[in-house]
N, C-alpha and C positions, 0 to 999 in steps of 0.2 A: 554226238551232237544232240541227239534226241534226249539224252539224259540231262544235259544242261538246260534244255528248253523245259523239260518236265519239272526240274528242280525250281526254275524261275517261276513257273506257273504256281508252285506251292509257296515259295518264299516271298514273292512280291505281294500277294494279297495278305499274307500273314504279317508282313512288315507294315503294310498300310493299316491294318486293324490295330496292331500294336501302337503305332504312332498316334492314331486317332484316339485310342484309349488313354495313352500317356498324356496327350494334350488336354483331354477332357478332365482327367483326374487332377492334373496340375491346375487347371482353371478353377475347378471345384474347391481345391485346397486353398488357393489364393483368396477366393471369395469368402470361404469360411474363416480364414485368418483375418480378413478385413472386418468381418462381423464381430469377431471376438475382440479385436482392437477397439472398435466402436463401443462395444458393451463395457469394456474396461474403462474407457474414457468417460462414459456416462456414469458409471459407478464412482469413479474418481470425482466427478463433478458434484455428485450428491454428498460426498464427504467434504470436499473443499469449499463448496458454496457457503455453508453455514459458518465455517471458519473464517472465510473471507469477509462475510458480513460482520462477524464479530470484530475482526481487525479494523474495519472502517468505523464501527461503533466506538471502539476504544480510542482510536486516533481522533475522532471528532470530540469525544469527551476530554481527551488530553488538550486539544486546542481550546475548547471552551474553558477548561480549568486554568489555562495560562493567560486568558484574557485579562485585561487590567482590572475590571470590576470584580471578577471572581477571585483573582490573586489578592488584591488589596482587602477584599472582604474577609478573607481567611487569615491573612498574615499580618495585617497592620494592627499592632497591639499598642496600647497606650504606653507612653514612656520610651518607645524605641527611638533611636537616633536615625537619621536618614541613611547613614552608612550601614547600620545594622539591618534596616529594612531592605536596602538595596541588596546586600549579600543574601538575605533570607529569600527575597524574590527570585534572584538569579539561581540560587541553590535549589529552590523548589522546582523551577522550570527545568533545570538540567536533570534533577532526579526523576521527574516525571517523564521526561523525554527518554532517558536511559531505560526506564521501566517499560516503555512502549516501543523500544527499538526493534524488536523482533517482528513487529506488525508490518514492517516494510516488505516482508516476504510475500505478502498477500495483496500488495498494491502495485500500481504502475510506477515506473521511475519518476514520471512527471508529478504524480500525486505526492510521492514521498519527498521530492524536491520542494514542493509547495509547503509541506508540513515543516521541513527543516527551515525554510525561509521564514515561515511564520514564527517559529521559535527564535531564530536569530534576530529578527526584527523586533520581537518583544524584548529581548535582552538589550538590544541597541536602544530602544525607547527608554528603558529603565536607566541605562547608563547616561543617556543624554539628559534625562530629567535630573538625575543626581548631579551631573556636572554643572547644571544651572543654579545649584543651591550653594549656600555657604557651608563651610566645613562642619560647623556645629548645628546644622539644621535638624529639625525634628523629623520623625517618621511621617507625621501628619503633613508636613510641608512637602515631603517627597510624594506622598500620595496625591496631594492636590496638584503638584506639577505633572505627575504622570497622567492624571485625568485631563488636565489642560492640554497637554501634548496630544493625547488620544483624540480629543475633540478637534484639534488643529489638523491632525493627520487625515481625519475622515474615516475611510474604510481601512481597518488594520489588516496587514498581511495574514494575521491569524484568521480573520473572517473570510478573507479571500481563499484561504486554504480549505476552510469548511465548505464554502460554496463550490469549490472545485471538486472536492470529494463527493459531495451530494450529486453534482452533475455527472461525474464519472460513474457513480453507482447506479444512477438512473439509466445511463447508457447500457450498462451491463445487463440490466434486467428489462 
């Protein structure tokens, strides 16, 4: 019986020291892992932030380029029919949108939905303007109709999308 008591006197303090050391080391390693994770996240942000800013820049530029004034200024050529201009405008909008499609990775879902809505509404505006003209109308007549509708609409969804992106970017920084 004395042997059991002597063994317990040795084993119990050793077990307590072992458990204390085990938990202390475990806690230290968990804290170290959290610090490394935080550092990796910080490093990732220093890489992603400039890319994200560039994505917002590119999408705002896209939205500005598909605005009626910009589009018509670039694409309305003398001698074009309304149908040719309509197809040219819609083709340009879709090409530019497809070119900037990957930028959605760096934006919120709401922001990207605003961008898509701006694009779709611009195409819709062009189609409505075209439908209000005669079949053999000139490109100049379509341009005039698009600008007239733009004035009637007031704030275009393209501009709303730009404003939303600016506000979202200001919140991020």
